[in-house]
C-alpha positions as CSV (number, residue, x, y, z in Angstrom):
1,X,26.2,-29.9,16.5
2,X,24.4,-26.6,15.9
3,X,23.4,-26.0,12.2
4,X,25.3,-23.3,10.3
5,X,23.7,-19.9,10.0
6,X,23.4,-20.4,6.2
7,X,21.3,-23.5,6.8
8,X,18.9,-21.7,9.2
9,X,15.6,-20.5,8.1
10,X,15.0,-16.8,7.6
11,X,13.2,-15.1,10.6
12,X,10.0,-14.7,8.6
13,X,8.2,-17.4,6.5
14,X,6.1,-17.5,3.4
15,X,2.4,-16.9,4.1
16,X,3.2,-15.4,7.5
17,X,1.0,-12.6,8.6
18,X,3.1,-9.6,9.7
19,X,3.2,-5.8,10.1
20,X,5.3,-4.0,7.5
21,X,6.6,-0.4,7.4
22,X,5.5,1.7,4.5
23,X,7.3,5.0,5.0
24,X,6.9,5.8,8.7
25,X,3.7,3.8,9.2
26,X,3.1,0.1,9.7
27,X,0.3,-1.9,7.9
28,X,-0.9,-5.4,8.1
29,X,0.6,-7.5,5.4
30,X,1.3,-11.1,4.3
31,X,4.6,-12.5,3.1
32,X,4.0,-14.1,-0.3
33,X,7.6,-14.9,-1.3
34,X,10.9,-15.3,0.4
35,X,14.2,-14.9,-1.5
36,X,17.6,-15.9,-0.2
37,X,20.5,-15.8,-2.5
38,X,23.1,-18.5,-2.3
39,X,25.7,-17.7,0.3
40,X,23.5,-15.1,2.0
41,X,22.8,-15.1,5.7
42,X,19.2,-15.8,6.8
43,X,18.8,-12.3,8.1
44,X,19.7,-10.9,4.7
45,X,16.7,-12.6,3.0
46,X,14.3,-10.4,1.0
47,X,10.5,-10.7,1.4
48,X,7.8,-9.9,-1.1
49,X,4.9,-8.7,0.8
50,X,1.3,-7.9,0.1
51,X,-0.4,-5.2,2.1
52,X,-3.9,-6.2,3.3
53,X,-6.5,-4.2,1.4
54,X,-4.1,-2.8,-1.1
55,X,-3.9,-3.7,-4.8
56,X,-1.3,-6.2,-6.0
57,X,0.5,-3.3,-7.7
58,X,1.6,-2.2,-4.2
59,X,3.3,-5.6,-3.5
60,X,6.9,-4.8,-2.6
61,X,10.2,-6.5,-1.9
62,X,11.5,-5.5,1.5
63,X,14.3,-6.4,3.9
64,X,13.9,-7.7,7.4
65,X,14.2,-4.3,9.1
66,X,10.9,-3.2,7.6
67,X,8.9,-6.2,9.0
68,X,7.6,-6.8,12.5
69,X,5.9,-9.8,14.0
70,X,2.1,-9.6,14.2
71,X,1.9,-9.2,18.0
72,X,-0.3,-7.1,20.2
73,X,2.6,-4.8,21.1
74,X,3.4,-4.2,17.5
75,X,-0.3,-3.6,16.6
76,X,-0.4,-1.0,19.4
77,X,2.7,0.6,18.0
78,X,1.1,0.7,14.5
79,X,-1.9,2.4,15.9
80,X,0.3,5.0,17.7
81,X,2.1,5.8,14.5
82,X,-1.2,6.3,12.7
83,X,-2.3,8.7,15.4
84,X,1.0,10.6,15.1
85,X,0.6,10.9,11.3
86,X,-2.9,12.3,11.6
87,X,-1.6,14.8,14.1
88,X,1.2,16.0,11.7
89,X,-1.2,16.4,8.8
90,X,-3.7,18.6,10.6
91,X,-1.5,21.7,10.4
92,X,-1.1,24.5,13.0
93,X,-4.1,26.0,14.6
94,X,-5.8,28.7,12.5
95,X,-4.5,27.5,9.2
96,X,-6.6,25.9,6.5
97,X,-6.3,22.2,6.3
98,X,-4.2,21.1,3.4
99,X,-2.4,24.4,2.8
100,X,1.4,24.0,2.7
101,X,3.5,26.7,4.3
102,X,6.9,25.2,3.4
103,X,8.5,23.1,0.7
104,X,7.5,22.5,-2.9
105,X,4.0,22.0,-4.3
106,X,5.4,19.5,-6.8
107,X,6.1,17.1,-4.0
108,X,2.4,16.4,-3.6
109,X,1.9,15.1,-7.1
110,X,2.5,11.4,-6.2
111,X,0.7,11.8,-2.8
112,X,-2.6,12.4,-4.5
113,X,-2.6,8.9,-5.9
114,X,-0.9,7.1,-3.1
115,X,-2.0,6.2,0.4
116,X,-2.0,9.3,2.5
117,X,0.7,8.2,4.9
118,X,3.3,6.9,2.4
119,X,6.1,9.3,3.3
120,X,9.4,8.3,4.6
121,X,11.5,10.1,7.2
122,X,14.5,12.0,5.9
123,X,17.5,10.1,7.2
124,X,17.0,6.7,5.5
125,X,17.7,4.8,8.7
126,X,14.5,2.8,8.7
127,X,12.0,2.6,11.6
128,X,12.9,4.6,14.6
129,X,12.9,3.0,18.1
130,X,9.7,3.0,20.1
131,X,10.8,5.7,22.5
132,X,11.1,8.2,19.6
133,X,7.4,7.9,18.9
134,X,6.3,10.1,21.8
135,X,3.7,12.5,20.3
136,X,4.9,16.0,20.0
137,X,2.8,19.1,19.8
138,X,1.8,20.6,16.5
139,X,3.6,23.8,17.3
140,X,6.9,22.0,18.0
141,X,6.6,20.0,14.7
142,X,6.0,23.1,12.6
143,X,8.7,25.0,14.3
144,X,11.3,22.6,13.0
145,X,13.9,24.0,10.5
146,X,12.5,23.8,7.0
147,X,14.0,24.2,3.6
148,X,12.5,26.2,0.7
149,X,14.1,24.8,-2.4
150,X,13.9,26.8,-5.6
151,X,13.6,24.6,-8.6
152,X,14.5,26.1,-12.0
153,X,11.6,26.4,-14.4
154,X,13.0,23.9,-16.9
155,X,13.2,21.2,-14.2
156,X,9.6,22.0,-13.1
157,X,8.5,21.6,-16.7
158,X,10.2,18.2,-16.9
159,X,8.5,17.1,-13.7
160,X,5.2,18.0,-15.2
161,X,6.0,16.1,-18.4
162,X,7.1,13.1,-16.3
163,X,3.8,13.1,-14.4
164,X,1.8,13.3,-17.6
165,X,3.8,10.6,-19.4
166,X,3.3,8.1,-16.6
167,X,-0.1,8.9,-15.1
168,X,-1.9,10.0,-18.3
169,X,-0.1,8.4,-21.2
170,X,0.7,5.1,-19.4
171,X,4.4,5.3,-20.3
172,X,7.5,4.4,-18.4
173,X,11.0,5.7,-18.1
174,X,13.2,3.1,-19.9
175,X,15.4,1.1,-17.6
176,X,18.3,0.7,-17.0
177,X,18.6,4.4,-17.5
178,X,21.3,5.5,-20.0
179,X,22.3,8.2,-17.5
180,X,21.8,6.8,-14.0
181,X,21.8,8.9,-10.8
182,X,25.2,7.7,-9.7
183,X,26.8,9.0,-13.0
184,X,25.0,12.3,-12.7
185,X,26.3,12.8,-9.2
186,X,29.8,11.8,-10.3
187,X,29.7,14.3,-13.2
188,X,28.6,17.1,-10.9
189,X,31.3,16.3,-8.4
190,X,33.9,16.4,-11.2
191,X,32.6,19.8,-12.3
192,X,32.2,21.4,-8.8
193,X,35.1,20.0,-6.8
194,X,37.9,21.9,-8.8
195,X,36.0,25.1,-8.1
196,X,36.5,24.7,-4.3
197,X,39.7,25.1,-2.3
198,X,41.5,21.8,-2.2
199,X,41.1,20.0,1.2
200,X,38.7,22.6,2.5
201,X,35.5,22.0,4.4
202,X,33.6,23.1,1.3
203,X,34.8,20.0,-0.5
204,X,33.8,17.8,2.4
205,X,30.3,19.4,2.5
206,X,30.0,18.7,-1.3
207,X,31.0,15.1,-0.9
208,X,28.7,14.6,2.1
209,X,25.7,16.1,0.2
210,X,26.2,14.0,-2.9
211,X,26.7,10.8,-0.9
212,X,23.6,11.6,1.1
213,X,21.6,12.2,-2.0
214,X,22.6,8.8,-3.4
215,X,21.9,7.0,-0.1
216,X,18.5,8.6,0.3
217,X,17.6,7.9,-3.3
218,X,18.5,4.2,-2.9
219,X,16.4,4.0,0.3
220,X,13.4,6.1,-0.8
221,X,12.8,5.1,-4.4
222,X,10.6,2.1,-3.7
223,X,8.8,3.8,-0.8
224,X,7.9,7.3,-2.0
225,X,9.3,8.1,-5.4
226,X,7.2,5.8,-7.7
227,X,3.9,6.4,-9.3
228,X,1.5,3.5,-9.0
229,X,1.9,2.7,-12.7
230,X,5.6,2.2,-12.1
231,X,5.5,-0.3,-9.3
232,X,5.2,-3.4,-11.4
233,X,8.2,-2.2,-13.4
234,X,10.1,-1.7,-10.1
235,X,9.1,-5.2,-8.9
236,X,10.6,-6.7,-12.1
237,X,13.8,-4.6,-11.8
238,X,14.1,-5.6,-8.1
239,X,14.0,-9.3,-9.1
240,X,16.8,-8.7,-11.6
241,X,18.9,-7.0,-8.9
242,X,18.6,-10.3,-7.0
243,X,19.2,-12.5,-10.0
244,X,22.3,-13.5,-12.0
245,X,21.5,-11.1,-14.8
246,X,24.9,-9.4,-15.5
247,X,23.2,-6.1,-16.5
248,X,21.4,-5.8,-13.1
249,X,23.0,-8.1,-10.6
250,X,24.1,-6.4,-7.4
251,X,23.1,-2.9,-8.6
252,X,21.1,-0.3,-6.7
253,X,18.4,2.2,-7.6
254,X,20.9,4.9,-8.1
255,X,22.7,2.7,-10.7
256,X,19.5,1.9,-12.5
257,X,17.2,4.9,-12.4
258,X,17.9,8.4,-13.7
259,X,17.3,12.1,-13.3
260,X,13.5,11.8,-13.7
261,X,13.3,10.0,-10.4
262,X,16.1,12.0,-8.8
263,X,14.0,15.2,-9.4
264,X,11.1,13.6,-7.5
265,X,13.4,13.1,-4.5
266,X,14.6,16.7,-4.7
267,X,11.1,18.2,-4.6
268,X,10.3,15.8,-1.7
269,X,13.2,17.0,0.4
270,X,11.4,19.9,2.1
271,X,8.9,17.5,3.6
272,X,11.6,15.0,4.5
273,X,13.9,17.5,6.2
274,X,11.0,18.8,8.3
275,X,10.9,15.3,9.9
276,X,14.6,15.5,11.0
277,X,16.5,17.0,13.9
278,X,18.8,19.0,11.6
279,X,19.7,22.5,13.0
280,X,19.0,25.6,11.0
281,X,22.6,26.1,10.1
282,X,22.9,22.6,8.6
283,X,19.6,23.1,6.8
284,X,20.8,26.4,5.2
285,X,24.1,24.8,4.1
286,X,22.2,21.8,2.6
287,X,19.9,24.3,0.7
288,X,22.9,26.1,-0.8
289,X,24.3,22.8,-2.0
290,X,21.0,21.6,-3.5
291,X,20.4,25.0,-5.3
292,X,23.8,24.8,-6.9
293,X,23.2,21.2,-8.0
294,X,19.7,22.0,-9.4
295,X,21.1,25.0,-11.3
296,X,23.8,22.8,-12.8
297,X,21.4,20.1,-13.7
298,X,19.0,22.6,-15.4
299,X,21.9,23.4,-17.8
300,X,22.4,19.8,-18.8
301,X,18.8,18.5,-19.2
302,X,19.4,17.3,-22.7
303,X,22.5,15.4,-21.6
304,X,20.8,13.4,-18.9
305,X,17.0,13.3,-19.2
306,X,15.5,10.8,-21.7
307,X,13.8,12.3,-24.8
308,X,11.2,9.5,-25.1
309,X,9.4,7.3,-22.7
310,X,8.6,3.7,-23.6
311,X,5.1,2.3,-24.0
312,X,4.7,-1.0,-22.1
313,X,2.7,-3.9,-23.6
314,X,-1.0,-4.1,-22.8
315,X,-0.7,-6.9,-20.3
316,X,1.6,-4.7,-18.2
317,X,-0.9,-1.8,-18.3
318,X,-3.7,-4.2,-17.2
319,X,-1.5,-5.6,-14.4
320,X,-0.5,-2.1,-13.2
321,X,-4.1,-1.0,-13.0
322,X,-5.4,-4.1,-11.2
């Protein structure tokens, strides 16, 4: 009699050498812990991985879809992705390297302290199939529809304060956040929906935009929205999501983190959208929705953003810097 699926071992084992996606690139890594909750299927296991050559503060909990076997074919794919990333960061001919022509300057704040290729493709679908990795020309890439998102000054100031509190003052946003992302999106929906014709496409577009923001936030938080100093806090929170702690069990990033991290996603959207196949009309429509949301949020900063960051104990500070 064949064993039940719940009694089968997960597809990857502790101490196994693997390749793991971080954003759109794959890196050599080692599985240092495997977690399977009672009643879960083996393929739903979560893996704590350590990237080879990276500090322990980059250790991350990932699902099966981000891991690949350490085979010659997969190593070749990893090299191909690295080459593609280098091509995309060179910029069009005649432009100065490092000069951004689209998007928000604020989105580069975390990139300066993270590995250069730690960005995630807008779409939140995980790794794309191998046939999608054919190298495209620089001109084709830069000709893709882009979005220029205008961020209100008060939100820009909060982003700068957020960066200083974490990277300079060694402080953290308290979690769980008293005003999580999911509640902010619900409040905005309650405000904006009555202002649109009932049953119209405008309501549908609003719902799709807010649902997309939540999904992308949940998928991108651990990949591109954290400063290095926050990753140990995220690892602790992730464990609680997988535990029996009633305050955290079964929750997601959008139910735990607040507007400080949501703003990081919003300023990253120009770069993320540039990696999609969205047509210009869809991009323009998305921009209109995001501008409305940012304007509304800028009027309610005292209602949602925390007024004080917390100072972690010294052992956390040391761990985060190791």
